[in-house]
PAZAVEX-804674 format. One record per residue (C-alpha): residue in three letters; x, y, z. Coordinates in Angstrom, 3 decimals. Layout:
BEGIN
<rec code="ALA" px="X" py="Y" pz="Z"/>
...
//
This chain:
BEGIN
<rec code="MET" px="68.363" py="23.595" pz="66.849"/>
<rec code="LYS" px="65.587" py="26.216" pz="67.656"/>
<rec code="ILE" px="62.937" py="25.460" pz="64.941"/>
<rec code="ALA" px="59.958" py="27.733" pz="64.312"/>
<rec code="VAL" px="56.949" py="26.736" pz="62.430"/>
<rec code="LEU" px="54.324" py="29.023" pz="60.739"/>
<rec code="THR" px="51.234" py="28.492" pz="58.734"/>
<rec code="SER" px="50.413" py="31.006" pz="55.856"/>
<rec code="GLY" px="48.200" py="31.826" pz="53.005"/>
<rec code="GLY" px="44.511" py="30.159" pz="52.900"/>
<rec code="ASP" px="43.921" py="27.867" pz="55.838"/>
<rec code="ALA" px="43.589" py="24.026" pz="55.156"/>
<rec code="PRO" px="42.181" py="21.268" pz="57.295"/>
<rec code="GLY" px="45.343" py="19.172" pz="58.204"/>
<rec code="MET" px="47.494" py="22.086" pz="59.211"/>
<rec code="ASN" px="47.087" py="21.734" pz="62.920"/>
<rec code="PRO" px="48.196" py="18.162" pz="62.654"/>
<rec code="ALA" px="51.142" py="19.090" pz="60.973"/>
<rec code="ILE" px="52.052" py="21.761" pz="63.550"/>
<rec code="ARG" px="51.733" py="19.130" pz="65.896"/>
<rec code="ALA" px="54.019" py="16.819" pz="64.136"/>
<rec code="VAL" px="56.638" py="19.391" pz="63.748"/>
<rec code="VAL" px="56.543" py="20.126" pz="67.535"/>
<rec code="ARG" px="56.432" py="16.798" pz="68.729"/>
<rec code="ALA" px="59.182" py="15.464" pz="66.273"/>
<rec code="GLY" px="61.231" py="18.353" pz="66.964"/>
<rec code="ILE" px="61.183" py="18.008" pz="70.953"/>
<rec code="ASN" px="61.627" py="14.116" pz="70.507"/>
<rec code="SER" px="64.550" py="15.012" pz="68.485"/>
<rec code="GLY" px="66.177" py="17.062" pz="71.169"/>
<rec code="HIS" px="65.049" py="20.600" pz="69.430"/>
<rec code="GLU" px="63.305" py="23.500" pz="70.804"/>
<rec code="VAL" px="60.222" py="24.551" pz="68.801"/>
<rec code="TYR" px="58.548" py="28.011" pz="68.442"/>
<rec code="ALA" px="55.235" py="28.837" pz="66.846"/>
<rec code="VAL" px="55.078" py="32.025" pz="64.606"/>
<rec code="MET" px="51.833" py="33.631" pz="65.083"/>
<rec code="ASP" px="49.858" py="34.706" pz="62.238"/>
<rec code="GLY" px="52.254" py="33.665" pz="59.140"/>
<rec code="TYR" px="55.147" py="35.888" pz="57.793"/>
<rec code="ALA" px="53.233" py="38.689" pz="59.706"/>
<rec code="GLY" px="54.448" py="37.261" pz="62.812"/>
<rec code="LEU" px="57.966" py="36.968" pz="61.808"/>
<rec code="VAL" px="58.216" py="40.509" pz="60.791"/>
<rec code="SER" px="56.504" py="41.561" pz="64.028"/>
<rec code="GLY" px="58.657" py="39.018" pz="65.893"/>
<rec code="SER" px="55.459" py="37.220" pz="67.404"/>
<rec code="PHE" px="57.035" py="34.070" pz="68.565"/>
<rec code="GLU" px="55.527" py="31.453" pz="71.230"/>
<rec code="LYS" px="57.654" py="28.483" pz="72.606"/>
<rec code="MET" px="55.785" py="25.134" pz="72.139"/>
<rec code="SER" px="55.632" py="22.075" pz="74.377"/>
<rec code="ARG" px="54.135" py="18.909" pz="73.724"/>
<rec code="LYS" px="51.034" py="20.231" pz="75.755"/>
<rec code="SER" px="50.832" py="23.033" pz="73.374"/>
<rec code="VAL" px="49.615" py="20.850" pz="70.617"/>
<rec code="SER" px="47.453" py="18.309" pz="72.549"/>
<rec code="GLU" px="43.938" py="17.750" pz="71.518"/>
<rec code="ILE" px="44.525" py="19.753" pz="68.194"/>
<rec code="LEU" px="44.518" py="16.845" pz="65.818"/>
<rec code="ALA" px="40.766" py="17.140" pz="65.065"/>
<rec code="LYS" px="40.697" py="20.941" pz="64.912"/>
<rec code="GLY" px="40.301" py="22.727" pz="61.464"/>
<rec code="GLY" px="42.033" py="25.603" pz="60.522"/>
<rec code="THR" px="45.164" py="26.558" pz="62.311"/>
<rec code="ILE" px="45.677" py="27.413" pz="66.005"/>
<rec code="ILE" px="48.920" py="29.806" pz="65.122"/>
<rec code="GLY" px="46.679" py="31.731" pz="62.763"/>
<rec code="THR" px="47.430" py="32.533" pz="58.922"/>
<rec code="ALA" px="47.660" py="35.768" pz="57.168"/>
<rec code="ARG" px="48.820" py="37.219" pz="53.662"/>
<rec code="LEU" px="51.497" py="39.532" pz="53.710"/>
<rec code="LYS" px="52.156" py="41.377" pz="50.267"/>
<rec code="GLU" px="54.811" py="43.354" pz="51.869"/>
<rec code="PHE" px="56.959" py="40.315" pz="52.292"/>
<rec code="ASN" px="58.155" py="40.512" pz="48.561"/>
<rec code="LYS" px="60.153" py="43.703" pz="49.721"/>
<rec code="LEU" px="63.759" py="42.879" pz="50.620"/>
<rec code="GLU" px="63.782" py="44.965" pz="53.733"/>
<rec code="VAL" px="60.703" py="43.426" pz="55.196"/>
<rec code="ARG" px="62.262" py="39.753" pz="54.893"/>
<rec code="GLN" px="65.485" py="41.191" pz="56.526"/>
<rec code="ARG" px="63.465" py="42.405" pz="59.370"/>
<rec code="ALA" px="61.977" py="38.740" pz="59.833"/>
<rec code="ILE" px="65.430" py="37.129" pz="59.493"/>
<rec code="ASN" px="66.789" py="39.713" pz="62.161"/>
<rec code="ASN" px="63.677" py="38.804" pz="64.570"/>
<rec code="MET" px="64.370" py="35.030" pz="64.077"/>
<rec code="LYS" px="68.144" py="35.735" pz="64.855"/>
<rec code="GLU" px="67.539" py="37.537" pz="67.744"/>
<rec code="ALA" px="65.209" py="34.895" pz="69.125"/>
<rec code="GLY" px="68.073" py="32.291" pz="68.522"/>
<rec code="ILE" px="65.951" py="30.594" pz="65.849"/>
<rec code="ASP" px="67.802" py="28.592" pz="63.603"/>
<rec code="ALA" px="65.346" py="27.252" pz="60.913"/>
<rec code="LEU" px="61.895" py="27.688" pz="59.866"/>
<rec code="VAL" px="59.176" py="25.204" pz="58.839"/>
<rec code="ALA" px="56.390" py="26.832" pz="56.489"/>
<rec code="ILE" px="53.260" py="25.488" pz="56.114"/>
<rec code="GLY" px="51.111" py="26.697" pz="52.881"/>
<rec code="GLY" px="50.742" py="27.167" pz="49.329"/>
<rec code="ASP" px="52.545" py="28.566" pz="46.359"/>
<rec code="GLY" px="52.849" py="32.058" pz="47.874"/>
<rec code="THR" px="54.065" py="30.486" pz="50.974"/>
<rec code="TYR" px="56.664" py="28.770" pz="48.976"/>
<rec code="ARG" px="57.758" py="31.922" pz="47.308"/>
<rec code="GLY" px="58.376" py="33.646" pz="50.503"/>
<rec code="ALA" px="60.371" py="30.522" pz="51.767"/>
<rec code="LYS" px="62.281" py="30.547" pz="48.611"/>
<rec code="ALA" px="63.201" py="34.215" pz="49.116"/>
<rec code="LEU" px="64.278" py="33.747" pz="52.731"/>
<rec code="THR" px="66.457" py="30.541" pz="51.555"/>
<rec code="GLU" px="68.046" py="32.776" pz="49.034"/>
<rec code="MET" px="68.807" py="35.215" pz="51.922"/>
<rec code="GLY" px="70.528" py="32.460" pz="53.686"/>
<rec code="PHE" px="68.006" py="31.394" pz="56.442"/>
<rec code="PRO" px="67.041" py="27.642" pz="56.435"/>
<rec code="VAL" px="63.535" py="27.042" pz="55.361"/>
<rec code="VAL" px="61.600" py="23.587" pz="54.673"/>
<rec code="GLY" px="58.220" py="23.864" pz="53.169"/>
<rec code="LEU" px="55.082" py="21.705" pz="53.757"/>
<rec code="PRO" px="52.162" py="21.817" pz="51.173"/>
<rec code="GLY" px="49.278" py="22.914" pz="53.057"/>
<rec code="THR" px="46.378" py="23.969" pz="50.660"/>
<rec code="ILE" px="43.026" py="22.259" pz="49.541"/>
<rec code="ASP" px="43.600" py="23.152" pz="46.081"/>
<rec code="ASN" px="46.190" py="20.279" pz="45.331"/>
<rec code="ASP" px="47.783" py="23.034" pz="42.934"/>
<rec code="LEU" px="51.525" py="22.543" pz="43.943"/>
<rec code="ALA" px="54.007" py="20.583" pz="41.806"/>
<rec code="CYS" px="56.027" py="17.562" pz="43.212"/>
<rec code="THR" px="53.596" py="16.179" pz="45.411"/>
<rec code="ASP" px="50.833" py="13.826" pz="44.793"/>
<rec code="TYR" px="48.576" py="15.395" pz="47.355"/>
<rec code="THR" px="48.607" py="18.499" pz="49.543"/>
<rec code="ILE" px="47.564" py="18.834" pz="53.102"/>
<rec code="GLY" px="43.816" py="19.676" pz="53.001"/>
<rec code="PHE" px="42.854" py="18.380" pz="49.731"/>
<rec code="HIS" px="41.065" py="15.073" pz="50.869"/>
<rec code="THR" px="39.172" py="16.839" pz="53.673"/>
<rec code="ALA" px="37.940" py="19.372" pz="51.108"/>
<rec code="LEU" px="36.936" py="16.705" pz="48.898"/>
<rec code="GLU" px="34.934" py="14.867" pz="51.541"/>
<rec code="THR" px="33.018" py="17.984" pz="52.217"/>
<rec code="ILE" px="32.395" py="18.729" pz="48.411"/>
<rec code="VAL" px="31.203" py="15.212" pz="47.987"/>
<rec code="ASP" px="28.842" py="15.597" pz="51.027"/>
<rec code="ALA" px="27.523" py="18.814" pz="49.589"/>
<rec code="ILE" px="26.989" py="17.564" pz="45.842"/>
<rec code="ASP" px="25.186" py="14.346" pz="47.214"/>
<rec code="LYS" px="22.726" py="16.643" pz="49.118"/>
<rec code="ILE" px="22.256" py="18.961" pz="45.950"/>
<rec code="ARG" px="21.427" py="15.901" pz="43.818"/>
<rec code="ASP" px="18.511" py="14.811" pz="46.193"/>
<rec code="THR" px="16.849" py="18.236" pz="45.521"/>
<rec code="SER" px="17.856" py="18.227" pz="41.915"/>
<rec code="SER" px="16.165" py="14.970" pz="41.203"/>
<rec code="SER" px="13.053" py="15.921" pz="43.442"/>
<rec code="HIS" px="12.340" py="18.930" pz="41.382"/>
<rec code="GLN" px="13.920" py="17.761" pz="37.835"/>
<rec code="ARG" px="16.630" py="20.248" pz="37.782"/>
<rec code="CYS" px="20.103" py="20.612" pz="36.230"/>
<rec code="SER" px="22.512" py="22.082" pz="39.212"/>
<rec code="ILE" px="25.969" py="23.790" pz="38.725"/>
<rec code="VAL" px="28.347" py="23.370" pz="41.858"/>
<rec code="GLU" px="31.331" py="25.585" pz="41.892"/>
<rec code="VAL" px="34.167" py="24.494" pz="43.888"/>
<rec code="MET" px="37.498" py="25.880" pz="44.944"/>
<rec code="GLY" px="40.756" py="24.962" pz="43.236"/>
<rec code="ARG" px="42.207" py="28.605" pz="42.151"/>
<rec code="TYR" px="43.266" py="27.375" pz="38.522"/>
<rec code="CYS" px="43.672" py="23.633" pz="39.338"/>
<rec code="GLY" px="40.936" py="21.412" pz="38.531"/>
<rec code="ASP" px="41.744" py="18.540" pz="40.954"/>
<rec code="LEU" px="39.045" py="19.106" pz="43.316"/>
<rec code="ALA" px="36.527" py="19.135" pz="40.469"/>
<rec code="VAL" px="37.742" py="16.288" pz="38.869"/>
<rec code="SER" px="37.810" py="13.855" pz="42.159"/>
<rec code="ALA" px="34.493" py="15.285" pz="43.113"/>
<rec code="GLY" px="32.894" py="14.755" pz="39.891"/>
<rec code="LEU" px="34.101" py="11.110" pz="39.574"/>
<rec code="SER" px="33.012" py="10.494" pz="43.421"/>
<rec code="CYS" px="29.453" py="11.904" pz="42.674"/>
<rec code="GLY" px="28.988" py="10.716" pz="39.139"/>
<rec code="ALA" px="28.654" py="14.292" pz="37.642"/>
<rec code="GLU" px="27.525" py="14.416" pz="34.329"/>
<rec code="PHE" px="29.759" py="17.329" pz="33.309"/>
<rec code="ILE" px="33.251" py="18.213" pz="34.763"/>
<rec code="ILE" px="34.493" py="21.641" pz="34.051"/>
<rec code="THR" px="38.066" py="22.507" pz="34.829"/>
<rec code="PRO" px="40.874" py="25.035" pz="33.383"/>
<rec code="GLU" px="42.525" py="22.032" pz="32.098"/>
<rec code="HIS" px="39.021" py="20.903" pz="30.553"/>
<rec code="PRO" px="37.267" py="23.775" pz="29.437"/>
<rec code="MET" px="33.605" py="23.709" pz="28.437"/>
<rec code="ASN" px="31.871" py="24.069" pz="25.477"/>
<rec code="LYS" px="28.426" py="25.534" pz="26.390"/>
<rec code="ASP" px="26.737" py="24.535" pz="23.290"/>
<rec code="GLU" px="27.602" py="21.036" pz="23.550"/>
<rec code="ILE" px="26.684" py="20.839" pz="27.222"/>
<rec code="ILE" px="23.310" py="22.336" pz="26.267"/>
<rec code="GLU" px="22.742" py="19.769" pz="23.564"/>
<rec code="ARG" px="23.636" py="16.886" pz="25.818"/>
<rec code="LEU" px="21.136" py="18.159" pz="28.572"/>
<rec code="LYS" px="18.478" py="18.418" pz="25.853"/>
<rec code="VAL" px="19.154" py="14.557" pz="25.069"/>
<rec code="HIS" px="19.215" py="13.740" pz="28.850"/>
<rec code="LYS" px="15.724" py="15.590" pz="29.261"/>
<rec code="SER" px="14.410" py="13.578" pz="26.383"/>
<rec code="GLU" px="15.405" py="10.694" pz="27.961"/>
<rec code="GLY" px="13.497" py="11.257" pz="30.903"/>
<rec code="ARG" px="16.380" py="11.829" pz="33.324"/>
<rec code="ARG" px="15.544" py="13.800" pz="36.371"/>
<rec code="ASN" px="18.537" py="15.571" pz="37.242"/>
<rec code="ALA" px="21.965" py="16.491" pz="36.013"/>
<rec code="ILE" px="25.239" py="17.708" pz="37.961"/>
<rec code="ILE" px="27.504" py="19.915" pz="36.631"/>
<rec code="VAL" px="30.853" py="20.286" pz="38.727"/>
<rec code="ILE" px="33.097" py="23.284" pz="37.700"/>
<rec code="THR" px="36.116" py="25.006" pz="39.243"/>
<rec code="GLU" px="35.984" py="28.517" pz="40.407"/>
<rec code="ASN" px="37.412" py="31.243" pz="38.106"/>
<rec code="VAL" px="36.057" py="29.444" pz="34.847"/>
<rec code="CYS" px="32.984" py="31.558" pz="34.334"/>
<rec code="ASN" px="30.213" py="33.156" pz="35.988"/>
<rec code="VAL" px="28.123" py="30.062" pz="37.188"/>
<rec code="HIS" px="24.829" py="31.920" pz="37.773"/>
<rec code="GLU" px="24.742" py="33.500" pz="34.212"/>
<rec code="PHE" px="25.816" py="29.867" pz="32.805"/>
<rec code="ALA" px="22.815" py="28.362" pz="34.995"/>
<rec code="GLU" px="20.206" py="30.999" pz="33.378"/>
<rec code="GLU" px="21.463" py="30.059" pz="29.835"/>
<rec code="ILE" px="20.905" py="26.303" pz="30.682"/>
<rec code="THR" px="17.448" py="27.353" pz="31.994"/>
<rec code="GLN" px="16.748" py="29.237" pz="28.976"/>
<rec code="GLN" px="17.893" py="26.739" pz="26.263"/>
<rec code="SER" px="17.826" py="23.151" pz="27.564"/>
<rec code="GLY" px="14.551" py="22.172" pz="29.097"/>
<rec code="PHE" px="15.983" py="21.734" pz="32.499"/>
<rec code="ALA" px="15.417" py="24.275" pz="35.348"/>
<rec code="CYS" px="18.987" py="25.105" pz="36.442"/>
<rec code="ARG" px="20.580" py="26.499" pz="39.570"/>
<rec code="ALA" px="24.171" py="27.210" pz="40.791"/>
<rec code="THR" px="25.697" py="26.797" pz="44.124"/>
<rec code="VAL" px="28.894" py="28.261" pz="45.014"/>
<rec code="LEU" px="30.295" py="26.190" pz="48.005"/>
<rec code="GLY" px="32.888" py="28.752" pz="48.910"/>
<rec code="TYR" px="34.704" py="28.731" pz="52.184"/>
<rec code="VAL" px="32.955" py="26.010" pz="53.621"/>
<rec code="GLN" px="35.477" py="23.926" pz="51.844"/>
<rec code="ARG" px="38.197" py="25.066" pz="53.928"/>
<rec code="GLY" px="36.898" py="24.625" pz="57.196"/>
<rec code="GLY" px="36.074" py="21.297" pz="59.162"/>
<rec code="SER" px="37.814" py="18.651" pz="61.163"/>
<rec code="PRO" px="40.449" py="17.060" pz="58.932"/>
<rec code="CYS" px="39.863" py="13.359" pz="57.593"/>
<rec code="ALA" px="42.121" py="10.538" pz="58.695"/>
<rec code="GLU" px="44.139" py="10.680" pz="55.328"/>
<rec code="ASP" px="44.973" py="14.488" pz="55.811"/>
<rec code="ARG" px="45.838" py="13.757" pz="59.659"/>
<rec code="ILE" px="48.375" py="11.155" pz="58.510"/>
<rec code="LEU" px="49.719" py="12.923" pz="55.867"/>
<rec code="ALA" px="50.452" py="15.844" pz="57.868"/>
<rec code="GLY" px="51.902" py="13.799" pz="60.441"/>
<rec code="ARG" px="54.223" py="12.163" pz="57.822"/>
<rec code="MET" px="55.157" py="15.464" pz="56.197"/>
<rec code="GLY" px="55.956" py="17.593" pz="59.643"/>
<rec code="ALA" px="58.257" py="14.806" pz="60.838"/>
<rec code="TYR" px="59.955" py="14.239" pz="57.688"/>
<rec code="ALA" px="60.644" py="18.048" pz="57.561"/>
<rec code="VAL" px="62.204" py="17.880" pz="61.017"/>
<rec code="ASP" px="64.420" py="14.882" pz="60.018"/>
<rec code="LEU" px="65.643" py="17.016" pz="57.049"/>
<rec code="LEU" px="66.403" py="20.042" pz="59.180"/>
<rec code="SER" px="68.091" py="17.456" pz="61.609"/>
<rec code="GLN" px="70.238" py="16.411" pz="58.826"/>
<rec code="GLY" px="71.184" py="20.018" pz="57.696"/>
<rec code="ILE" px="68.905" py="19.884" pz="54.537"/>
<rec code="SER" px="66.796" py="22.923" pz="53.943"/>
<rec code="GLY" px="65.678" py="25.218" pz="51.014"/>
<rec code="VAL" px="63.324" py="22.351" pz="49.995"/>
<rec code="ALA" px="59.688" py="21.449" pz="49.946"/>
<rec code="VAL" px="58.204" py="18.313" pz="51.315"/>
<rec code="GLY" px="55.969" py="16.021" pz="49.072"/>
<rec code="ILE" px="54.438" py="12.612" pz="48.552"/>
<rec code="GLN" px="54.813" py="10.643" pz="45.548"/>
<rec code="ASN" px="53.641" py="6.822" pz="45.328"/>
<rec code="SER" px="53.119" py="7.005" pz="48.991"/>
<rec code="LYS" px="56.758" py="7.832" pz="49.690"/>
<rec code="MET" px="58.066" py="11.181" pz="51.402"/>
<rec code="VAL" px="60.210" py="13.045" pz="48.859"/>
<rec code="HIS" px="61.755" py="16.718" pz="48.662"/>
<rec code="TYR" px="62.557" py="19.141" pz="45.962"/>
<rec code="THR" px="63.921" py="22.714" pz="45.978"/>
<rec code="PHE" px="61.880" py="25.433" pz="46.062"/>
<rec code="ASP" px="62.890" py="26.331" pz="42.504"/>
<rec code="GLU" px="61.848" py="22.893" pz="41.146"/>
<rec code="VAL" px="58.417" py="23.106" pz="42.788"/>
<rec code="LEU" px="57.617" py="26.832" pz="41.663"/>
<rec code="SER" px="58.960" py="26.187" pz="38.145"/>
<rec code="THR" px="57.352" py="22.833" pz="37.576"/>
<rec code="PRO" px="53.686" py="22.955" pz="35.986"/>
<rec code="ASN" px="51.511" py="21.102" pz="38.084"/>
<rec code="GLU" px="49.895" py="18.179" pz="36.331"/>
<rec code="SER" px="46.089" py="17.756" pz="36.471"/>
<rec code="MET" px="44.387" py="14.361" pz="37.312"/>
<rec code="GLN" px="44.099" py="13.434" pz="33.716"/>
<rec code="ASP" px="43.746" py="9.749" pz="34.473"/>
<rec code="ILE" px="41.030" py="10.490" pz="37.101"/>
<rec code="TYR" px="39.165" py="12.757" pz="34.311"/>
<rec code="GLU" px="39.342" py="10.110" pz="31.719"/>
<rec code="LEU" px="37.898" py="7.311" pz="34.211"/>
<rec code="ALA" px="34.942" py="9.733" pz="34.903"/>
<rec code="ALA" px="34.203" py="10.085" pz="31.133"/>
<rec code="LYS" px="34.420" py="6.218" pz="30.676"/>
<rec code="ILE" px="31.890" py="5.493" pz="33.419"/>
<rec code="ARG" px="29.731" py="8.613" pz="33.158"/>
//
């Protein structure tokens, strides 16, 4: 077969190891592998590049994606997707591996419904896709957040402050919960575990009266305006409070070993599925085993938050 691979949506550390795995597993299985440049936009423009083993040499440690990514709202139009399929057929491409988040999966599902074989890999730091325990990029982003919070706590303790740290996740609190547990945060606020401002402020007053020198609040983006919340805490709790929005720094950087291994396993598994004639599915990992589910199943299943980790963080706070 001729297999194409693309990365779409927000970049995530580990996408390059996933690309490498698809290319090398594909070549080793007797297939030709082509990179699609800049996501679904590359499908529509017909931007394909044949890959070799050398093409993916020395990319394991690189963050981002060497083949580029983009968001293409127009891909929801039938005529745009048909152009993409026509381009692939003209290039002799038989199947596609799409690496990205839920938007990428929706595009992959639409191509599948039009009769083109696609396998999806979960590449997003947010860990917000169902049917997989972890997504490619999550663990690297988590390490970045933990490192930042450890540094912020040093300053908070020195100045006797409360610090709010806003992390990514869109509408999934897995990064905040995992980082909060890892850093011993006093408060973890996520979409699944909304905050009670009054309760937090009252508990901070107690912390202050007990002589504690700092407090850390980890919060998922889109929950509230963290700068306004910091001002409320400053005015009412006795702690001076500052808010830090970590932003895009969480997406970058060299992927950690866990993400490199996960990406390698998922990329090779995707090639195995296509070699067996299986498509229209998304790859996942559950209890350390590779699994696959239809795009319909993944997109229609509510993502389960890390309730056990949240409860553990509360027990040992």
